C-alpha positions as CSV (number, residue, x, y, z in Angstrom):
1,M,121.3,104.4,133.8
2,C,118.3,105.1,131.8
3,F,118.3,107.3,128.8
4,Q,115.2,109.1,127.3
5,L,114.4,108.1,123.9
6,L,112.1,109.4,121.2
7,R,110.5,107.4,118.3
8,I,111.3,109.0,115.0
9,K,109.4,108.3,112.0
10,K,110.3,108.6,108.4
11,D,107.9,110.8,106.2
12,I,108.0,110.4,102.5
13,G,106.1,112.9,100.5
14,S,103.1,111.2,98.6
15,F,103.5,113.8,95.8
16,S,105.8,113.9,92.8
17,V,108.7,116.4,92.7
18,E,111.6,117.0,90.5
19,K,113.9,114.1,91.9
20,R,111.2,111.7,93.3
21,S,108.1,110.2,91.3
22,G,106.0,109.9,94.5
23,F,103.2,107.3,95.1
24,K,100.4,106.7,92.6
25,P,97.1,108.2,93.9
26,E,95.5,104.8,94.1
27,F,98.1,103.5,96.4
28,V,97.9,106.6,98.7
29,K,94.1,106.1,98.8
30,R,94.7,102.5,100.0
31,I,97.3,103.8,102.6
32,R,94.7,106.4,103.9
33,R,92.2,103.4,104.4
34,C,94.7,101.6,106.6
35,E,95.2,98.7,104.3
36,Y,99.0,98.3,105.2
37,P,100.3,97.9,108.7
38,Q,103.8,99.4,107.8
39,Y,102.4,102.6,105.8
40,M,100.4,105.5,107.6
41,W,99.1,108.6,105.8
42,D,99.8,112.0,107.4
43,L,99.3,115.6,106.8
44,L,102.1,117.5,108.6
45,P,101.0,120.5,110.5
46,I,104.2,122.6,109.7
47,N,103.7,126.1,108.4
48,G,100.1,125.5,107.3
49,S,101.3,122.9,104.8
50,T,98.7,120.8,102.9
51,E,101.2,118.5,101.5
52,E,100.5,114.7,102.1
53,S,103.1,112.3,103.4
54,V,103.5,108.7,104.2
55,M,105.1,107.4,107.2
56,K,107.1,104.2,107.1
57,L,106.5,102.5,110.3
58,D,108.8,99.6,109.6
59,H,111.6,102.3,109.6
60,L,110.9,103.6,113.1
61,Q,114.3,104.5,115.0
62,P,114.9,105.3,118.6
63,V,116.9,108.5,118.9
64,G,118.4,109.9,122.1
65,R,116.7,113.0,123.4
66,S,119.4,115.5,123.4
67,Q,119.2,119.1,122.4
68,D,122.1,118.4,120.0
69,S,120.5,115.5,118.1
70,M,117.2,117.0,116.8
71,E,115.0,120.1,116.7
72,L,111.7,119.6,118.7
73,L,108.8,121.3,117.4
74,D,105.7,122.6,119.3
75,Y,103.5,119.8,117.7
76,C,102.5,116.5,119.5
77,L,99.9,113.8,119.3
78,S,96.8,114.1,121.5
79,D,96.2,111.2,124.0
80,D,93.6,109.8,121.7
81,A,95.9,109.9,118.6
82,L,98.8,108.5,120.6
83,F,96.6,105.6,121.7
84,L,95.6,104.9,118.1
85,F,99.2,105.1,116.9
86,D,100.2,102.7,119.6
87,E,97.5,100.3,118.5
88,W,98.6,100.7,114.8
89,L,102.3,99.9,115.9
90,E,100.9,96.8,117.8
91,W,99.4,95.6,114.5
92,L,102.6,96.0,112.7
93,L,104.7,94.3,115.4
94,K,102.2,91.4,116.0
95,G,101.3,90.8,112.4
96,F,97.6,90.9,113.2
97,L,95.0,93.4,114.3
98,E,92.4,92.8,117.0
99,T,89.1,94.1,115.5
100,D,87.6,94.8,118.9
101,T,90.0,97.7,119.6
102,M,89.4,101.4,118.9
103,F,91.8,101.3,115.9
104,G,90.4,97.9,114.6
105,E,86.8,99.4,114.4
106,L,88.2,102.6,112.8
107,R,90.1,100.6,110.2
108,E,87.0,98.6,109.4
109,D,85.1,101.7,108.8
110,L,87.7,103.3,106.6
111,I,88.1,100.1,104.4
112,N,84.4,99.9,103.9
113,L,84.3,103.5,102.5
114,P,83.0,103.6,98.8
């Protein structure tokens, strides 16, 4: 028997709120430039939000795809974005990044920004 599973990511707001200190702006800048395989910057498209969040990729969890276990939204990654996300996960799991990949080249460009 085979079950359909979804990958669930943990988002942490990058900003400070009453009960959470948030991340320092310099650290968020480094995350945005792909310096760490376990962190990924995100801007969630929910209700026109402009609040940044940080994904903890080392906290991914498989969850059974059941209508009782979660609420599915109308948002999904494009094929290109999913491809980059998979290369990012490969970087995290292997412990090294191949520089001749699409993500490897993108990361190199981001790191070299002024």
